[in-house]
N, C-alpha and C positions, 0 to 999 in steps of 0.2 A: 315504846321502846320494848323487845323482845329479847328474851333468852335463851340460850342453851338450843334445845331444836327447835323450836319455834325461829330462832333467825335460820337454821339450817332451812325450814321450810318457807319462809317469807323471803330470803334472802339477804334480808339487813335488819341491823340494828334499831333506827331509827325510821317511819312512817308517818305519813298522816296519811288522814281521810275526809272528806268532807260527805253530810247529809243535807240533802232539804230538807228536811223535820227530824224532830227531837228524836236521838235515837238514847235505845238504852244499854246497859251491857250488853244482855242478850242479845240484842237487836245487832249488835256489834261483834258478838259470837257468828251468829248465823251468818254475817255479809265477808263475815273471813272464811268461814267452813267453805262457802261458795265458793270466791275467791283462790281457796287456799285448801282442797277436800283432804290431803292428808293432816291437817288439823285436826281433823273430824275423826281420824285415828289414834289420836293421843286417850292413852286414860280418863286423863285428866287434863282439866288446862284451868288456872286461876286468874283472876283478874284483877292488875292493884288502880286502883284511880288512886293519884296525887299523894301514891305511899301510902293506901291502904288497902285492902283487901276489897273486892265489890261483889255483892250479889247482882243474878242478869238481870233483876227489877231500877240498879242505881240507873237513872237519867244522866247521861251527860251531859258536858257544856263546853263550849267554844274552845276554854283555855284550859281542860284537863290532861293532867301526863298521864299516858296508862300505859301499863307493861303487862306481859303478856308471860304467865308462869308458868312451864311447863313441869311435867312430874320430875320430882329430883328424888336419884337411885343414887346409891354409893355407901364408901363406911368412911 
């Protein structure tokens, strides 16, 4: 799932991806930045896995639900 500007950049709220190898959150981050270079311009982009914030070394599984959470601003 994507939120805010991440949705604008990717162009959809939900998406799937496939990998032949095990992949970490950091690996997914790199893959997405390669496919969507505008994501790399964000000050920060948090990832949540199964509704919990996850660090880049967290390994993903087939059934994980991943959320991309861009920086939030406002009042």
